[in-house]
N, C-alpha and C positions, 0 to 999 in steps of 0.2 A: 423434464429432468428434475429429479428430486435433489435438493441441496440441503445439507445439514451444516450448521455452523457451530463450532465449539473452540475453547481455548485449550492449547496444548502446553502442559507443564514441562514435560521432558522430551525434547525433540530426538527422535532416532537419527542415526546417520542417513538413512534413506529419505527421511522426511526432510532433513536439512538439505540434502542434495536437491530434492524436488523444489523446495523453496528458492534455493540458489538459482535454479534454471528458470523459474518463473520470473524471479527479480531481474535477472540479466536480460532476458528476452523482452520483459515489459519496459525496462528502462530504455532499451536500444530502440523499441518500436515507438514509445510515446515521446522520447526526447530525441529525436532525429537531428535536432539542432545542437546537440552536444556530441562530440567525437565518441564513437563506440568504444575506443580505448579506455575512455574515462571510466566507464562502467565496468570493464573488464578488470581494470586496476583495482577498483574498489569492491569487487565481489568478495574477496578474502575478508575484508573488514566487516562486510554485512554478515558473512558466515560466522565470524567470531562474536558479533554482537547479538545475534538472534537468540542464542540460549539465555541471555540475560533480559530479553524483551518479553512482554506479554504478547505471545503469538497466537493469533485467531485464524482458524482455517475454515475454509468452505470445502466440504467433500461431497462426492456424488454417492450414489447408493452402493458403489463397489468400494468406497473408502478412498478413492483417488482424489488427491488434493487439486482443486480446481482454481483456488486463489487464497490469498492470505493477507492479514493486516499485521502490521507490528506496532505496538503502543510502548511508548516509554513515559510512565506516568500518564498525564492527560494529553500527551502529544502523539498523535498519528504520525509515526515515522515514515510509514509507507503502506500503500494498499495496492496489491498486484493481482491481476487475474490472468490465468493462461489465455493465449490468444483465441483458442477454439471455444472458450466458455464466455468470452465477452458478448455483451448485449444480451445476456440470459438471466439477468437478475443476481448473479453472483456477488457483484460489488455492493449492490444495494442490501443484499442479506448480510454481508459483513458489516456494512455501516450501521444497520438497524440493531445488529447484535451488540456493537460497541456503544450505541446510543442507549441501549438498556442497561449497560454496565458501567457507564461513566456519566457524570453530570456536565462535564465539560470536555470538549475535544478541540485541540488546536492542531493545525497542519499547515505545511508550506506547499505551494504549487507554483511551477513556473508559468509566467504569463504566457508563454508560447504554447503551453500544453492546454488549449482551449477545451478540448473534450473532458479532461479531468476537472477544470474549472467549472465547467457547466454541470457535470456530475455532482460535484460537491455543493453547488449552488441549490441544486434540486433536492439534495438531501438537508436543506436548511442551514448550510454554513454561510457565513457572511464574511466579507473582507474587512479585516481590522488594521492592516498594514501592508505596505509595499517597500521592498528592499531589493538589493542585489545580493545574490548568492555569492560569497567570497570565493568558494571553491571552483565555480563554472563562469562567473562573471555574468550570468543570466539574471534578468529581472524575475522576482518572485513575489507571490502574495502570501500573506498570513491570513488564514481563514479559521473561523471559530465557529463551534456550534455550542449553545448551552441549553440543556435540557430543563 
């Protein structure tokens, strides 16, 4: 599968809809320890915030969005890959692109989301803090990569 990664400056309504679908499904699948309703309630806030974020997408050779990353400054607010495209290098391609365009990246990952923690550790992120997410009450780690 050929994957191309680039940043989108002006999201179209259909792109925004696709990102919202990937975000909701990804959160519900990766964060089974948080009620699904939490993510459903917060989807509108995500859709409102995305146009102001630095959105980087991974697309296939037909231009279909397979995954995306949202950056706010040097903070990776989220990285999500469509379920059918996971374990195929899409997330790695997104992170490598971001690492080429940022000197430092900080992110938060839930302690219970071990697959994501392992992924970020493989991408040279290190844990710099541990705290509790006020919104969910879940333990989370702050991880950082410095290039």
